[in-house]
Structures are given as structure tokens and as C-alpha cells.
N, C-alpha and C positions, 0 to 999 in steps of 0.2 A: 737329595733331600736335607733341608735345613732343620736343625734341632736347636733347642735352647742352650745345650751345653756346649755345642761347637757345630763346625759344619761336618757332615758326615756324607761321604760321597760313595755311592754303591755303583761300582763299574760293572760287575758281571756277576750272575748267581748261578751257582749249580743246581741242575734239577734234583740233586738228591738231599740238598740241604734245606733246612727248615728257615723260615724268614727271621723266627725269634732268636735262634741261635746266631743268625748272621748279624742281627742287630747288636746283640751282647758283644760279639767279637769286635765290631766295630767301634763300640763304645768304649771297651777296654783300650784298644790301640789308640784311640783319641786321647784317653786319659795319660797313657804312657807319652805320648808325644807333648802333652801339656807340660810335664815335668821335665822334659829334656829342654836342651839349649834352643833358644829361638832362631829361627831361619830368617836371614835378612830378607830376601825375596823369595815369595812363594808364587808359584804359578797354578792356578786353578783351571782344569779342564771343565768345558760344558757338560752339564749333565747329559747323558746318554739316554735316549728313549728305547725302550726295549718293548717289542711287541710281544703280546700273549696269545698264543695259538695254542688250540685243543688239537689232541691227536688221539689216535686210537691205543697207541702203545703207552699212554699215560705220562709221556714226556710233557714237561711244562717249560715254557719260557716265560718267567714271572718278570714282571717290570715294576717299577716304582709307583704304582697307582693303587688306590683303593677299589675294591669290587664295586661296581654300580648296582643298583637294585635291579631286580630280576626283569620289572616293568620295562627296562630299556633294552631288552634283549631283542625286540624286533625294531629297535631305531635304526634308521638309515642314515644317521650322522657317521661322521668319520670317526674311528676309534684310535687313530695313531696321535691324537693330540694336537694336530694341526689343523688349519682351516677355521672357517667362521661359524660352524656348526650347521652347514646348508647342506641339503641333500646331495647324494653322490651323483654325479653326472648331470647335475642340473635337474635331477627328478627321472632320468632316462635309465639309471641303472637298476638292477634287480628284477625279480620275477613278479609279475602280477601288476606292475605299475603303469599309469596312463602315458609315461613318457614326456618329453619336453613339449611346452606348449607351442602349438603351431606345426609339431611334426607330422601330423596327420595330414597336413597340405603337401608335403614332401614324399610322401609314401607312394611308392610306385608299384610294391609288390602287392598282388591281389592274395587275400587270405582265402586258402581253399575250403576252411570250415565256415565261411561266410555262407548263410542260407540263400544269399542273393547271388553267389558266385556262379557264373557261367564259364565254363571252360572253352566252350565254341566261340565266344564273343571275342571279335576282334576290335580293340580300342583304338587302333591306328587309324581307321577310316572315320571315327566319330567327329562330328563338327557341331559345336554348341551355337545355337542362334536365339536371339530373343523373340519370344512369342507373344503376341498381343492378344489376351484372351477375346473369345468371340462372345458377344452379349446377344441376347434376343432382340428381335427387330423392334419392340416396343421400347425397351430399354435404350437401345441405340438411338432411335428417334427422340428420346427426352434428352439425350446427350448431345444430339446436334442441334436442338432447338435454340439453346442459348448462343451457339455459335453463329447462327443465321440472324437472330435479332440484334446481336451486337454489330453484325456486317451492316444492318440497316443503318445504324447509328454513326458508324465510324468509316464505312466504305474502305476498309482496309484489306486488300485482296491478300497480302502477304501474311497477315495475321490468320485469314481462313486457311490458307494453305497449310500454315504450320500446326494449327489445330487439328485439321482433318489427318493429316499424316500421323499425328501422335494418338488421335482418338478412335480413329476408323480404321479397320483392317481392310487391305487393298480388295478382299473378296466381297465387302459387304459396303462400298462406297456408292453403290446406287441407291442405298437406303438416305444417305445424304440429299443426294439430287431430289428423290422423291419428297422428302420433307421439306425442303426449301421451296419446292413448287407448291405445296400445299399450304405453306405459310403465307407465301406471296399471293396465292389466289384468294386469301382472306384478308388481304390488305389493299393498300392503295396502288393506283397504277404506276406511281414513282417506284414503289418497293418491287413490284413485277419487272419493271425496267431493270433495276439494279439485279434482281435474280437472274434475268436473261444474260446480263453482262458477267455476272458471277460465273454462271455455266460455261460462258464462252471463254473466259480467261483461266478457268480452271482445267479445261479440256486440253489434253496432251501433258499435263503436269501431274495432277492426282487423279484426274478423270479419265476413263477411256470412253470409246464409242460404245462398247457393250454396257457400260454402267449407265449411260443417257438412255440407250434404247431400252433397257430393262426397267428404267425407273418410269418411263412414259407407258410401258405395257402394263406396269401394276396401277397407273394412275387411271388408265382407260379402263381397267377392269374395276376400280373402285368408284367409277363416277356415279353410280346410283347412290352410293353413300355421301359422296362429296356434295351432289345437288341438293341434299336436306339442308346444308349449312350456306351452301353457295349456288343460288337459283340458276346463274349463269355460268356453271362450271364447265360445260362443253363448249362454249365460246371461248373462255379463257383458256382452257387446256389447248384448243385448236390454236390459239394465237401463240401459246409457249411452243407447240411442235412447230409451226410455221417458221418462227424466230430461230429456232434450233437448227432448221434446215438451212435458212438463210446465212447463219453464221459457220455452216459447215461442220457443226458438232455430230449431226447424224445424217445418213445419206438421203436423197429424195425418194428412193424406192421404200423407205419406211411405210409410207402411208399405203403403198399398193400391197406390200407384203403382209400387213397386219389387217388390212380391211376385211378378209375373210375369216378371221378368227371369231368374230362376234356378230350376231345380228342385232345386238341390243340397239334401241333407237338412240340412246344418249351416245353411245360408242360411235355409232356411225355418223352422227350429227357433228361431233368432234373432228372426226377426220374429213368429213366434207367441207367443214369451214377452214380448216388448214389447207386442202386442196385449192379452195377457190382463192385464198390469199396468195397461194404460190403462182397460180395459173393468170392472175390478172395482169395488165400492162405494167411493166416495170416493177413487178411484185416484190423481187428480191430487195430493190433499194427501198421501196415504200414500207418493207417490214422493219427498217431500222426505227421507224416512228410507230410501229404497231400499238404501243402503250400511250401514244401521244406525246407531246412536249411538255412536261409537267413542271411546275414550280418555277422557280426563279429563270428557267431557260426561255420562258414565253416571252415574245415582245411586249414591251409596256403598252403599246396601242391595243395588243389583243387582250391584255389584262384589263384595261380601262373601258374596252367594249363588253366585255363578260360582267363587270360590276354595273354598268349601265343597265344592262338587260336584266340583271338581279334585283336592281331597285324597281324598274319598270314592274317586273313581275310582281314584286311584293306590294307596290301601291294598289295593283289591280286585285289581287288575292288576299293580302294581308297575313299570308302564311309565314310565321317567323321561322318554323322548323325547316321548311323547305329554303328558305333564305340562308339560314345557318348552314345547312348541308351544300349548298352551292359555293358558300364562302371557305368552307373547309377544303372542298375539292380543288379550290384554285392552289392551294398550299404556297400562299405568300404571305405569312403574317407579318413580314417586314414591310409589305406594301398595303396594308389595312388603312393607312392613313388616306389612301387615293380614294377609298370608298366612302369615307367621312367627307371627303372634299367633294365627290360627285354627289353625295346624299344632300349636302347643304346647297349646292348650286341648282339641284333639281328642285328644292324647296323655294329657292328664290326666283327661279324662272317661271314656276308655276303660279305663284302669288294666290295661293288657295290654302285656306285654313285646313281643308282636308288632307292634302299633300303634306302640310307642315306637321299635323298630328301623326299621320303615318309615318314620317321620316324620324320624328322624335321617338315615337314608340319602338321603331327599329334600333335606333342608336341606343336607347335605354336597354332593350333586350341584349344586345350584344355586349354591352357593359356589365351588366348583371351576369352574364355567363362567362365573362373574361374572354370572349372571342376575340374582341379588340381591346387591346390594353389601354391604359389612360395616357400613356406616352403616345400611342398612335392617334387616341382620340384628339389630344391637345395638337398633335402636329397637323392633323386635317383641319381643325379650326382656325389655327394660325396661318396656314394657307390661304384660307378664304379672307382673313383679314388683310393680309398683304395684297391680295388681288382684287380688293373692293374697288378702286379706282378704275380697273379695267373692266371689272363687273357692271360698274354703274353705266358704262356706255352702251351696253345691251338692256340693262334692266335699271332705268332711272331711279325707281324707287327700292334700290337693293338696301340702302342703309335702313329704311323704315322696316322692310320686310325682316331684315336680320335682326333688328332690335326686337320685333315681336317673337321671332323664332328663338332668339336667346332667353327671353322671359319664359317661354313655353318649356324650354330644356331645363332652365332653373327651377322651376315649379316641379319638374320631375325628379329633380335631386341628384343627377349624374353629371353635372358640370363641375370642374375643379376651379379652384380660386384664381389659379393662372389664367384660365380662359375668361373668367368675368373681369379681372382686373385689365386684361389686355384688349378688350373689347373696344373699337375704335368709336369714338363719337364726333359728329361732324354738326355743326350749327347750320340753321337755314341760311342759304345764300340770299344775300339782299342785292336787289337789281337797281340801276341807275333811275329808273321810272319812280323808285320809291324814295327819291330825294337824296340819295348817298352822294350824288354829283356835288351838292352843295357844301357837305362836309369835306369833301376832297378839296374842294376850291378854297375854303377856309383855311385848312391846313397848309396849302401851298402859300397864301398870302403871308401867313404867319411866318412860315419859314423864310420867305423873301424878306421880311421886316428884319428878322434878326441877322 
């Protein structure tokens, strides 16, 4: 301990001596040393820290420190003067403490005082696995619907496989098949074809035969409810069953095994339709096109023929809604310029104001409903303009009729400025009988003079 009057070192203290007497004695000794001859070299020892311990006999080992307040009595900091004031043993020392952070993960000893302690439980045979919570059927269907609708847009089989493995437990994957078929039944034939392909591709990976069989059993049982929204539900479901059998997803005996489970009319109609498709000649091969060849897979000639029939039916009936429905079913929005071309060609060949007005009203209706885009409309008109020299061989008055038809469409207000600006104009051809040969001869004589 350092004092103002000098350095006082306290090495040891006796348990019987009082601290004040020791201090007085040391101060007197320091005063005597100050009057004595100075020492050339002095060596000081490091102050020795003495621990203070309490004992029952009353013996005290007093150290050179000041007593701390009583509020520090329960402090778990080190009392030997060393350290940074951190808890003992990192917080794991003493009674009633929580222990080191994370020590509960390393605890292997079971507490017999734990109310959940089971002495008969053998932890050596316990295996932990990830469990996917099972959802009710309605919630599971809502979860599967976006997966199916996204597949209709992207046609990505791998994405569907990953989504089904993550979202649907193996015991409830028949719900996914059932929901996929229900959605496809309410969509276009091309979507039904995609659904049949999806079931065939998922079979053996995330779907089993029992999943597909159970899905068809549930759909057959719900036919009376499905027919309220889908009038041809028995026929469509029969197509799905026949296609699944043709793709080897379910066995052919499925129809025979399930036929006796219900006498419902719609139930039997679906099974009879599926059996008829399978029993016809080359039925398994024909079932590859059970949903038809849709969209861009159709030949161009077949699409052109369908569009010509559509136009002929409209000219006869004047039903715009039926014509719109037929055009949508073709599923070829990139090929609508062919309909515009065929419509104008029909008006030129008919040379009738009635036909011209009907075609003009149809094109206006398609333009107003954006069923045919402006780009497709312009492309159809430009094709007619480019082919006019060839069209004139079959229709000599093609320029006159087209000029009249353009004026009619312009009055309806759906022609673009590009179409009007590009309209070809041809002057009347003059013949030799009208005296043109004299003009040509004069030009030849003048050229010879020069």
C-alpha cells in the first residue's frame, strides 16, 4: 500500500494484531529509516495479495483491501483481485445458475426430477425425421391449384415435381391428381392434353398407381356435382380414364373392377365411354389424340379450312358470338392474319354488298373485342395488297371491289393509318384501240431524230 509520507509495504499480518497498531508500527519504522543513511540501491518486492477467508474459529487472514459493501456479498465476480470482473467459469459456476450459453445442447444426463422424465424410455433407438403437417383436403386443393395453373403456362415438369414433393405428403398425392383433372375439365382441350401428359410423366416418380386409381374413384363418385358446371363431364372423365390406361398409368381391369360399385347413370356413362374408346380398332394408338391436335400443332391447311368454314357460317347466320367462340377454340392467335386474308378474299370473290358489309362487321367486332390485334389486322390487309396482281387473274374487278371495301371499313373506323397509306391505286389501263399507238409512234420518231 502506498502512502503520501512514503512507501509502506505490508508483508504479513498476524491474526491477533489490530490493523491500526500495525499501521502505526510501520509508520514509525519508516520515520527511522528516513533519518538513517540513504541506501544506494533498494529492491522492492511486489505487493503480495492475501486472501481473506472466514472460519468458524474466528481466525482471519486480513489482506490489504477495503471491505466492500454488503450488497456485493452475492456477487459472483472473482474476489482475488485478478481477472476482468467476469462471472466465474463463464457463468457455469455456483448453485442455482443457468450455466454456460449452449450447455443445454451438450447435456446428456437426464434429470430425474423432470416431470417429463421416463425411466423406461430408451433414447438409443429414437430417430428424428422431418414431418410434413397434413392439411385437410380442401386446403390441400387450394395449395395445389396454383401449381397446376402455373404448369399450364410454363409446361415445366421438373418444377411441378419439386413443388409436389415439398407441398404434398405421399399419403395425399391423390388429391393433386384429382384437382388437376377437375381444373382441366373446366379448361380447353389443349390444357386437358397437358394434364394427361403431366399424369403420365409424374407416374413412377411422385405418383403411384394407387394415387391415380383413388383420384379417378373420387371423381366418378363426384360426377353428379361436376356435371352442374361441366355438362359433358362423363364424356371428358371417360377420355381421361381411357388415356390413363393407354399411358399404362392404371391397369385395364380398372373399368371392370369399379363398374359394379355404383348404378348411377353418369357413373356408368363415363365407364362405358372409356371402354368404347379402348375397344375400338387401334384404340390405344388413337387415344394419343383423344383431345385432338390443338393450337400450332395443326397443319396450316387444316387451320385455313376451319377459318373458311367459320366465315361461311357467319355470312349465313350473322352470329358474332359463335364466330368468336370458334376462333378462340382454334388457339392460334399468331395466325389470325389468315382469317383477315380469307375474309377479304371472300368479299372480293362474292362481289356483293351484303357479303362486304357482313365481313366488315365481323372484322370490326373482332377488333373491338381485341380478339384480333391491330398487328394481325394490318398483316392480313398487307397480304391482300401484295397478292392483288394474282387475285386480278381470277377477279378482274378486284381493285374496284377492294376500293369499295376499304371505304366501307374506313367509315366503320377500325382501319389504321398504315393500311390506308399502303392501299395500292392502279389507273385505268388504256388500249391501242383508244389511240395510244399514235402517241407511242410519235415518241419513237422523236427519239430517232435525237
